[in-house]
C-alpha positions in Angstrom: 24.2 -17.6 0.5 24.1 -13.9 -0.3 20.8 -12.1 -0.8 20.1 -11.5 -4.5 21.4 -8.3 -6.0 18.5 -5.9 -6.5 16.2 -7.5 -3.9 15.3 -4.8 -1.3 15.0 -6.1 2.2 12.4 -4.0 4.1 11.5 -3.8 7.8 8.0 -2.3 7.5 7.7 -1.1 11.1 10.4 -0.2 13.6 11.4 2.5 16.1 14.8 4.2 16.7 15.7 6.5 19.4 18.4 9.2 20.0 18.7 7.7 23.5 19.1 4.1 22.3 21.2 2.6 19.5 19.8 4.9 16.9 21.8 4.9 13.7 24.1 2.1 15.1 21.1 -0.2 15.0 20.5 0.8 11.4 24.1 -0.1 10.6 23.5 -3.5 12.1 20.4 -3.9 9.9 22.4 -3.0 6.8 25.3 -5.3 7.7 22.7 -8.2 7.9 21.4 -7.4 4.4 18.7 -4.8 5.1 18.1 -2.0 2.7 15.0 -0.1 3.7 12.9 0.5 6.9 9.8 2.4 7.8 10.6 4.4 10.9 7.6 5.0 13.2 7.6 7.9 15.7 7.5 7.2 19.4 7.8 9.0 22.7 11.4 10.0 23.1 11.2 11.9 26.4 9.9 9.3 28.9 6.6 11.2 29.5 3.4 11.3 27.5 2.9 14.3 25.3 0.7 17.0 26.8 0.7 19.6 24.0 0.8 19.9 20.2 4.4 21.2 20.6 5.3 17.9 22.3 4.0 16.0 19.3 5.6 18.3 16.9 8.9 17.6 18.6 8.4 13.8 18.4 7.6 14.0 14.7 10.6 16.2 13.9 12.9 13.9 15.9 11.7 10.9 13.8 12.2 12.8 10.5 15.7 13.9 11.6 16.5 10.3 12.6 15.4 9.0 9.2 17.7 11.5 7.5 20.6 10.5 9.7 19.9 6.8 8.9 20.1 7.5 5.2 23.2 9.6 5.5 25.2 7.7 8.1 24.0 4.0 7.7 23.2 3.8 4.0 19.7 2.6 4.7 16.7 4.3 3.2 14.3 5.2 6.0 10.7 6.4 5.5 9.2 8.4 8.4 5.7 7.5 9.7 4.2 9.9 12.2 1.1 10.3 14.4 0.2 10.6 18.0 0.4 7.2 19.7 -3.3 6.3 20.4 -2.6 4.8 23.9 -1.3 8.2 25.0 -5.0 9.3 25.2 -5.5 6.9 28.2 -3.1 8.7 30.4 -3.9 12.2 29.0 -7.5 11.7 29.9 -6.4 11.4 33.6 -4.1 14.4 33.4 -5.7 17.0 31.1 -9.2 15.6 30.7 -10.8 13.4 28.1 -12.2 16.2 25.9 -8.9 18.0 25.8 -7.0 14.8 25.1 -9.2 14.0 22.2 -8.8 17.5 20.8 -5.0 17.2 21.2 -5.0 13.9 19.2 -7.1 15.4 16.4 -4.7 18.4 16.1 -1.7 16.1 16.2 -3.2 14.0 13.5 -3.7 17.1 11.4 -0.1 17.9 11.9 0.9 14.4 10.8 -1.2 14.8 7.7 0.6 18.0 6.8 4.0 16.2 7.2 2.8 13.6 4.7 1.4 16.3 2.3 4.8 18.1 2.5 6.6 14.9 1.6 8.4 14.6 4.9 6.6 11.4 5.9 4.9 8.6 4.0 2.1 7.5 6.3 0.0 8.2 9.4 0.9 5.9 12.2 0.5 4.5 14.7 -3.2 5.2 15.0 -6.0 3.2 16.4 -7.0 1.7 19.7 -5.7 0.5 23.0 -4.5 -3.1 23.0 -5.9 -3.6 26.5 -9.3 -3.1 28.1 -10.4 0.5 28.7 -13.6 2.0 30.0 -16.5 2.9 27.6 -15.8 6.6 27.5 -12.1 6.1 26.6 -13.0 3.4 24.0 -15.5 5.7 22.3 -13.0 8.6 22.2 -10.4 6.3 20.7 -12.8 5.3 18.0 -13.7 8.9 17.2 -10.0 9.7 17.0 -9.4 6.7 14.8 -12.1 7.9 12.4 -10.4 11.2 12.2 -7.1 9.5 11.6 -8.6 7.6 8.7 -10.0 10.8 7.3 -6.6 12.4 7.5 -5.0 9.5 5.7 -7.7 9.8 3.0 -7.0 13.5 2.5 -3.2 13.0 2.6 -3.6 10.1 0.2 -1.4 7.8 2.3 -1.7 4.7 4.4 -2.9 4.6 8.0 -0.8 2.3 10.2 -3.0 0.7 12.8 -2.2 -0.1 16.4 -5.0 -2.3 17.9 -5.9 -5.5 19.7 -5.2 -8.7 17.7 -7.7 -9.0 14.9 -9.6 -12.0 13.7 -11.7 -12.0 10.5 -14.5 -10.1 12.2 -12.1 -7.5 13.4 -10.6 -7.0 10.0 -14.1 -6.6 8.5 -15.2 -4.0 11.2 -12.1 -1.9 10.5 -12.5 -2.2 6.7 -16.1 -0.9 7.1 -14.9 1.9 9.3 -12.3 2.9 6.7 -14.9 2.8 3.9 -17.2 4.9 6.1 -14.8 7.9 5.8 -13.9 7.2 2.2 -10.5 5.5 2.7 -9.9 2.3 0.8 -9.2 -0.6 3.2 -6.1 -1.4 1.2 -4.7 1.8 2.7 -5.1 0.5 6.2 -2.3 -1.6 7.6 -2.6 -3.8 10.7 0.8 -3.3 12.4 2.0 -6.1 14.7 -0.1 -8.8 13.1 0.8 -12.0 15.1 -1.4 -14.5 13.3 -2.4 -15.3 9.7 -5.9 -14.4 8.6 -6.4 -15.6 5.0 -6.5 -12.9 2.4 -10.2 -13.3 1.5 -11.2 -12.8 5.2 -9.4 -9.5 5.7 -11.8 -7.5 3.6 -9.0 -5.5 2.0 -7.0 -4.6 5.2 -3.3 -5.3 5.0 -1.3 -7.2 7.7 2.2 -6.2 8.7 3.4 -9.5 10.2 5.8 -9.8 13.1 8.8 -11.5 11.6 8.8 -14.5 13.9 10.2 -17.6 12.2 7.1 -19.8 12.3 4.8 -17.0 11.2 7.0 -16.0 8.3 7.1 -19.6 7.1 3.3 -19.7 7.2 2.6 -16.5 5.2 5.5 -16.4 2.7 3.5 -18.0 0.0 0.5 -15.6 0.3 -0.3 -13.1 -2.4 0.2 -9.4 -1.9 -0.3 -7.2 0.0 1.4 -8.0 3.3 4.6 -6.8 5.1 7.2 -8.0 7.6 8.3 -6.0 10.6 10.2 -6.3 13.8 8.6 -3.5 15.8 12.1 -2.9 17.2 11.8 -0.5 20.1 15.4 0.6 20.6 14.8 0.8 24.3 18.0 0.3 26.4 15.9 -1.2 29.2 14.6 -3.9 26.8 17.4 -4.7 24.4 16.2 -6.5 21.3 12.5 -6.0 21.9 10.2 -6.7 20.2 12.4 -8.3 17.7 16.0 -7.3 16.9 16.4 -5.0 13.9 18.5 -7.5 12.1 15.6 -10.1 12.1 14.0 -9.3 8.8 17.2 -9.6 6.7 18.0 -12.9 8.6 14.5 -14.3 7.8 14.9 -13.1 4.2 18.2 -14.9 3.9 16.7 -18.1 5.4 13.9 -18.0 2.9 16.2 -17.5 -0.1 18.4 -20.4 1.1 15.6 -22.8 2.2 12.5 -22.2 0.1 12.2 -23.0 -3.6 11.6 -19.7 -5.4 12.2 -17.9 -2.1 13.6 -14.7 -3.7 10.5 -14.4 -5.9 8.3 -14.8 -2.9 10.0 -12.0 -1.1 9.2 -9.6 -3.9 5.7 -9.7 -2.5 6.3 -8.0 0.9 9.4 -6.0 -0.2 8.3 -4.6 -3.5 4.7 -5.4 -4.7 3.0 -4.6 -1.4 4.9 -1.3 -1.0 3.9 -0.3 -4.5 0.2 -1.2 -3.9 -0.3 0.2 -0.5 2.1 3.2 -0.6 2.4 3.9 -4.3 6.1 4.0 -3.7 9.0 2.8 -5.9 11.7 2.2 -3.4 14.6 4.5 -3.5 18.0 2.8 -4.2 20.1 2.4 -1.1 23.9 2.3 -1.1 25.4 -1.1 -1.9 24.3 -3.9 0.4 26.5 -4.5 3.4 28.5 -7.7 3.8 
C-alpha cells in the first residue's frame, strides 16, 4: 500500500557523512517513502574537536550536506548543530577542563548564530554523557547544558538533548532546568528515547523515539508532541547503525497498512509535533519516490 499523498514522512534525528553514504543514503530514504529529515552534526574527521574552528568546520559540513540532500536526493533536510557534549570528556584530558568548558560555550554561541541566521533549525545534540563520569566532568556538563538551553532560548529554537535514558524523574529534572533559564520544556527534545514515559509524566519535555517496531507500536496512539528517529550514523565501520535510514518510512508504511486510522495517527509525529516544537510548516519535497 502506498503512503498517502501529502503525508510527510520525517526522520527527526539522523547523521550523514561525506565519508559514508552521504547523499546516497538520503536517496534510499526517499525511495522508501521518506520526505524530510533533521540532520544532526557530528565529528567528521575521526578526532575530537580542539578549537572553535574545528566546530565551525563541523557545522558548515552539516549545512552543506543538508543543501546537497535537498538538491541531489529531493529530500528536505534541516540542519541541527552544536558541539557534541561527550567531546568534553576527552577534551578535559587533552586541553584541560576549564578550557574544554569554555570551548563548548563558544561553540554553542556559534550554533545559536547559525540558527539566528536561518542556516540551522535547532541546537543539538547537547546535554550529558550517557555513561558514568567523575563529579567534576558531570558538573561541567551540567553548566554547559544550562548554557545550551539559554542559547536555545535566545535563538527561539529547540534544544535536542543527548543524555542517559530518562524516567519520569529525569524528565522532571530536565524540565525544571529548562524553566530555570527561561526555556519552555516543550522546546527540549529527548533524542534517542528508547522507552515510553506517559505524556503527563514528562513535564512538557518531548521524546524523539527510536523507531524500533515494538516501541513505535506502543507510542503511535499518543497525543502530540513526539517524534520518530533512526539516529542513523552513516559510519562505514557500522553499516545500518543505529537504525537504517529507511526505517522510519518502512514503519510509517506498516502503520498505514496495519493500523485503523494509521495515516491520521502519523500526522502527530510528522506534522503536529514539528509545528508545535519547531514552529515549522514543512517545506514541500519533490514528488515521493517509488
